[in-house]
C-alpha positions as CSV (number, residue, x, y, z in Angstrom):
1,X,-9.3,-20.3,3.9
2,X,-11.0,-17.0,4.5
3,X,-9.6,-13.6,4.2
4,X,-11.3,-10.2,4.6
5,X,-10.3,-7.9,1.7
6,X,-11.4,-4.3,1.8
7,X,-14.1,-5.2,4.4
8,X,-15.5,-8.1,2.4
9,X,-15.0,-11.7,3.5
10,X,-13.5,-13.8,0.7
11,X,-12.8,-17.5,0.5
12,X,-9.8,-19.1,-1.2
13,X,-9.2,-22.7,-1.8
14,X,-6.1,-22.6,-4.0
15,X,-2.4,-23.0,-3.4
16,X,-1.7,-21.7,0.2
17,X,1.8,-20.5,-1.0
18,X,0.4,-18.3,-3.8
19,X,1.4,-14.7,-3.3
20,X,-1.3,-12.5,-2.0
21,X,-0.6,-10.0,-4.8
22,X,-1.7,-12.5,-7.5
23,X,-4.9,-13.4,-5.6
24,X,-5.8,-9.7,-5.3
25,X,-5.1,-9.0,-9.0
26,X,-6.1,-12.2,-10.7
27,X,-8.8,-13.6,-8.5
28,X,-10.4,-10.4,-7.2
29,X,-9.6,-8.0,-10.0
30,X,-8.0,-5.4,-7.7
31,X,-5.4,-4.2,-10.0
32,X,-4.2,-1.2,-8.0
33,X,-1.7,-3.5,-6.3
34,X,1.2,-3.5,-8.8
35,X,3.9,-6.1,-9.6
36,X,7.3,-4.5,-9.4
37,X,10.3,-6.6,-8.4
38,X,8.7,-9.8,-7.2
39,X,11.0,-10.1,-4.2
40,X,9.6,-7.5,-1.8
41,X,12.2,-4.7,-2.4
42,X,10.5,-2.0,-4.5
43,X,7.2,-1.6,-2.6
44,X,4.9,-1.4,-5.6
45,X,2.8,-4.2,-4.2
46,X,2.4,-2.7,-0.7
47,X,-0.9,-3.4,1.0
48,X,-2.1,-3.5,4.7
49,X,-2.6,-6.7,6.6
50,X,-4.3,-5.9,9.9
51,X,-3.2,-2.3,9.5
52,X,0.5,-3.1,8.9
53,X,2.2,-2.6,5.6
54,X,3.3,-5.8,3.9
55,X,4.7,-6.6,0.5
56,X,2.0,-8.7,-1.2
57,X,4.4,-10.2,-3.7
58,X,6.2,-12.2,-1.0
59,X,3.2,-12.7,1.4
60,X,1.6,-16.1,1.0
61,X,-2.1,-16.6,1.1
62,X,-1.6,-18.9,4.1
63,X,-0.1,-15.9,5.9
64,X,-3.3,-13.8,5.5
65,X,-5.9,-16.5,6.4
66,X,-8.3,-15.0,8.9
67,X,-6.7,-11.6,8.6
68,X,-7.9,-8.2,7.2
69,X,-6.3,-7.0,4.0
70,X,-6.7,-3.5,2.7
71,X,-5.6,-2.5,-0.8
72,X,-5.5,0.9,-2.4
73,X,-9.1,0.4,-3.6
74,X,-10.2,-0.1,0.0
75,X,-8.1,2.7,1.7
76,X,-10.9,5.2,1.3
77,X,-14.2,4.6,-0.4
78,X,-14.2,8.1,-1.9
79,X,-10.4,8.4,-2.5
80,X,-10.1,11.1,0.2
81,X,-7.8,9.5,2.7
82,X,-5.4,12.3,3.9
83,X,-2.5,10.7,2.0
84,X,-4.6,10.5,-1.2
85,X,-5.6,14.2,-0.9
86,X,-2.1,15.3,-0.4
87,X,-1.0,13.2,-3.4
88,X,-3.4,15.1,-5.5
89,X,-2.6,18.5,-3.9
90,X,1.1,18.1,-4.9
91,X,0.6,16.2,-8.2
92,X,2.9,13.5,-6.9
93,X,2.7,10.9,-9.7
94,X,4.6,11.2,-12.9
95,X,4.2,7.8,-14.5
96,X,2.1,6.6,-11.5
97,X,3.1,3.0,-11.5
98,X,4.5,3.0,-7.9
99,X,1.9,5.3,-6.5
100,X,-0.5,2.8,-5.0
101,X,2.4,1.2,-3.1
102,X,3.7,4.6,-2.1
103,X,0.3,5.7,-0.8
104,X,-0.2,2.4,1.1
105,X,3.2,2.7,2.7
106,X,2.6,6.3,3.7
107,X,-0.9,5.6,5.1
108,X,0.4,2.6,7.1
109,X,3.3,4.5,8.4
110,X,1.2,7.5,9.4
111,X,-1.2,5.1,11.2
112,X,1.8,4.0,13.3
113,X,3.4,7.4,13.6
114,X,0.9,10.2,13.1
115,X,3.4,13.0,14.0
116,X,6.6,12.0,12.3
117,X,9.8,13.9,12.0
118,X,11.4,14.6,8.6
119,X,13.9,11.8,9.3
120,X,11.0,9.4,10.2
121,X,9.3,10.2,6.9
122,X,12.5,9.7,4.9
123,X,13.2,6.4,6.7
124,X,9.7,5.0,6.4
125,X,9.5,5.8,2.7
126,X,13.0,4.7,1.7
127,X,11.9,1.2,0.9
128,X,9.5,2.3,-1.9
129,X,11.2,2.9,-5.2
130,X,9.9,5.6,-7.6
131,X,11.5,5.1,-11.0
132,X,10.6,8.7,-12.0
133,X,12.3,10.2,-9.0
134,X,9.3,12.0,-7.4
135,X,10.8,11.7,-4.0
136,X,10.6,15.4,-3.1
137,X,6.8,15.5,-3.9
138,X,6.3,12.2,-2.1
139,X,8.0,13.6,1.0
140,X,6.0,16.8,0.9
141,X,2.7,14.9,0.5
142,X,3.5,12.6,3.4
143,X,4.4,15.6,5.6
144,X,1.2,17.4,4.6
145,X,-0.9,14.3,5.2
146,X,0.7,13.9,8.7
147,X,-1.0,17.1,9.7
148,X,-4.4,15.7,8.9
149,X,-4.3,12.2,10.4
C-alpha cells in the first residue's frame, strides 16, 4: 500500500492492521507522535489524515492507504504554524510529552473551526490529556492561534 506522510509518498507492505503510530515511529523515524494509552483516549498520538485529527494508535495502516497523513514534523516546515507559535508564546509545555498531540488536535480543530468560541475550544481539546495540568495555557494558546488562522 501507499500512503503520503508529510507530503512524501511512502510504501508499506507489512501487516495491514499495524497501528499507524508504530509505522510512523518505527518505520519512518517520526518520533514526535507519542504512545500514550494505546486505546485512543489520551490524544498523545494525534495526527491528521486528510486534514482530520485521528488517534494513530488505533488507526490501522489499511485505513490510511492512499491517504495523506500529517504528523507534528510535517505541520510546518519551519515550526511556525500559528498553533506552534502560540505554544511558544505562552510556554505551554511542562514535561512536553503530550504536546505534539495537543498541537495536532488544536491545528486540526482550528482548520475545521477557525473562529471558535471558548466553549468550542474547551470541547475540542477535552479529549487530549495533559498529565502536568497545563490546560489553562493550552486554552490560551489555542484561543490566540485562532486569531491567526
